[in-house]
N, C-alpha and C positions, 0 to 999 in steps of 0.2 A: 850852683855851677860855676866850674871855672874858668877863665878865658878862653885857655886853650879850648876846651869841651864847647865853649859859645862861639868860636872862629869856626870850628867843624862843625858846627850845626848850621852856622850859616852859609858854608859852604857845601852842605850837604843838600841843602833848598834849593841855592841857585843850580847845582847840577841837575837835581831831581827837574828843573825846570827846562833846562836849556839840553840837558842830551837828549830826552825825546824829541825836542825840535831838532838836535842835530844829532839823529840814530842814524844819520847818513855815514854811516860806517864801509860802502863801499870805497874801493880804490878811486881817488880823485883825478885819477888821471885816464879814466877810462874815455872813450870814444863816445859823447855823446854828439848827434849831429855833425861831428867835422868832416865827413868823408860821405856822400851819398850820391852825388850829379854824374850820371855815365861813371859807375865807382869801378866795376869790374872789366871796362876795356882798356887792357894792358897796353903800355908804350910800345914804342921800337926799343930795340937792346940798348941799352947804355946806362945811366949814371943821371940821378934828377934828386933835384935838393927841393924837396917841398916845405913850406914853411906857413904856420898856422898862426894867425893872431886873433887873437879870442876876447872877447869883452862880454861879461856875464854880471848883471846885477839881478837884486832879488831884494824885495822888503817885506816878505811875508815867511815864516818858517812853518811848516807842517806837521803835524803829531801822527801817528798810526793812524788816525781816523778822518784825516785830512783835514782838520782845522788849525786853523792860524794860532800858534800863541802870543801871549798878552804881550802889550806893550811895544816897544820900537826895537825891531829887530832889523837889521841891513847889512847884508853882503854886496860889495863891489871885488868883481875879480878881475884882472889883466892877465892872460896868460899869452906867451911865444913859444910857439914848439916847432924846431927846425928837424926836419925828417929826411934823410939819406936812404934813396930807393935805387937798387940795382936791378937790372932786369938783364938775366943771361942772351947770350948772341946761341949757346948752343939749345936746338930745341929736342925736346925727350919725343919719346914713338907716341903716336897716335898725336900729335898734332901739340902737345901739351908743352906749353913754356914754364919757366920758372924764374926764382930771385929771392934778394932778400930786402928786407927792409928794419932801419934803427931810428929812434925816434927818443927824445929828451926834454921835456916840458917844462919851463920857467916859469913861477906865477909871482904876481903881486896880489896881495888880499889888505881889502880896507873894510875891515867889520866894525861897527856901531851896535850895540845890543845892551837894552836894561836888563837883559838876560842874564850877562855876564859873561856870553860867548866871545870868546877872542883867539885871534889866529897866531900861531908860531912864527918863528924866524926862518930868513933864509929863504931860497928861491926857488931851487932845484927839487922839480918832482922825480919819479920813480921812470928810469928810462925803459923803454918797452923795445924788442926785440924778437924779429920773427921770420921765418922763410915762407915763400909762396909758390902756388903752382896753380895753372888755368888753362883754357883756353878758348876759341870763339867757334860756335858750331851754328853754320846757316839753318836755318829751320824754313826756308822757301825766299819767294819773294820779296825784296825787302825787310827782311827779317833775319837778324841774326842773336843768338842767343850767346852772352858772354860772362865768364864766370871766372872764379879763383877762391881758393882752401887755403887758409893762412893758419899760423900757430903760432900765438903772441905770448911772450913771457915779461910780465912786469920785473924788472930788479927793486928791492926796497932798499936803496940805497938813498933816498933824497932825505930832505928836511923834515926833520920829526921833533916835535915836541911834545912829550907823553902828558905835559900840564896845560895843553891847547886843544881848543876844539875843533879848530880849522887847521888844515897841515897839507903843504905840499905832497907828502910821503904819506902812505898808506901803512908802511913801517910792516907790510906782510908781503910775500910772494902773489902774484896774480897769475893764473895758466887760462889764458882764452882762445879757444879753437871758434873761427867763425867763416864764414863763406859769403860770399858778393855776388851777386846775380845784377846784371844788366839785359834790359832788353831792347833791342833795336827794333823800330816798328815805321810803317811808310810814315810819309810827310813828317817828317825830322821828329817824331815821337820817340820818347826812352822813357823807361821805368827802370829804376833800380832800388836794391834793397840789400843792405847789408846785415846778416844774422850772426850774433853773438852770444856764446857761451859761456859765464864767467864763474871760475873756480878758485877759491881763495884759503891761503892758510893761516895760521894763528899770528896774532900781533901779540907778545907775549909783554908788551910796555903799557898796557891798557890801563889810563887812570879813570877812575867814575865816581866818587864818594855816594853820590846819586841812586849809583844802580848796587855798586860794591857794599857801600857803606863804610868806608875806609880809602886812605889815602896811599893804599899798596897798589904793585904791578898787579895784575890779572890776565890773563889770557882771553883776547875777543877772536873770534871768527864769524865774519860776515857771511851771510847766506848765500848761497847760489842764484845768480841772476841771470835773466835772458834779457837783452837790450837789442833794439834794431833801429837802423836809420833809414830813411825811404824817399825816394825823389821822383816827380812825375813833370818831366821837361818836353820842350817844343822849341826846336829851332825858330828864331824871327827874322825870317828868309826875305823881308822886304828891307832888314837894315843889313843883316849880313847872316850869309849861314854858319857862320861861327859863334853865334851869338844865343844863347839861350835862356829861354825865362820860365817858370814856372814854380811848383810847390816842394817845399820839401819837411824832413821832421823827425823826430826820433820817438822811441817809447823804450820803456823798462819796466820791467816787473820781475821782483824778489819772489824766490820759488818759495822758502823757507824762513825761520827766523834766525835773526843772528843768535849767537850763544857766548854767554861768558862761564869761563870755567864750566864749561859744557853744559850748562843750564839756558833754555830756550829766553830771550826776551819776548814776550808777547806783544802783539801788535808792532813787529820791529821791519817789516818787509819795505821795501822800498818801491816805489811805483813813480811814474812821469810820463807826460803825454807832451809833444811840444810839434808845433807846427807854424809853417810862414814864408813868406817869398823867396824865391833865390833868384841867382842871374850865374851864366857861366860864359865866359868867352877867351875863346882861344886865338893869339898874336903873335906873328913869326916863331912858334915850337913852344912859348909858352901859356901857360896856363892860369886865367884867372875867376875865382868866384867867392860870389857874395852871398849870405843868408841870414835871416834874420827870425830867429823862433820865441814863439809867446809859449809858454808854458801851463799847464792844466793837469787836471786831474794827480794831484800830487800827495805823497805820503812819503813821512819821514825823510824828507829834505826841502831845501828851500825852493820857494817858487818866484820865477822870475823870467827875465827875457835874458837870451844870446845872440850874441852877432857872430859871424864866424868868416873871415877874410882867409883866401887862401891863395898863393902864388906858386905854381910849380916852374922851377928853371931847369932845363935841360943842359948837360956838361958836354 
């Protein structure tokens, strides 16, 4: 066996192990639990800056059956994502309100893996832009149903290194229609959910010799995905009616297999469930929220804990 063939064999073995652990081929910029507390209640007309600060840590990488991969594998992730939100002053017929948002996340990775999983350089993820439209519908005494629909597009212009397993950019377009709903109830209770459908185009710079048997570029198409965020909150009136406490989380389930060069990869659907405590506070027009999530029921992605701190500033 030549030295070149031996090196390729070693690389293939490592990729066979790490590729299934990192069959997380979905867009890394998707909204998992970032927004859920009284999510559909549109603010007054104007411009707002929403700041997301996210810390994620995982010490297990799960395969398609939900089993952990061997040896030591750790991922630490820090994200800052500024988002600008514009709500129009002009109201449409039937009380409909509209606007648009733009978000561009920045990543910091720290990966330690005995399987050879590593992260690419660069910090910029894929920007996301989308228009929205919605309204509030009174349902009776102390019940109000809020909703809005948005269609987001993720632009594949972030940092991507085809030779690395973890990157800020997906290197493909993602189209995501979603609707968020909040039900205001008596005694300060609210329930919110944001339901997403995710559709991806092809990444034509996919390199994984453990899957393809070579180091050439191939076409990867991540499968269609359904994921949602949720939150059940209650005002803490004995402290302040502007303070809410409750439980929040997220869930994701991929509908179909990923494809490489049009061929389905068996057991490649992604799945995750998360739940944890949540706080929400309004002070002088600014909105603060803090959530901690604990993941379980994970397949084809890391399993860990996530902290999301969000500050919304009106201009």
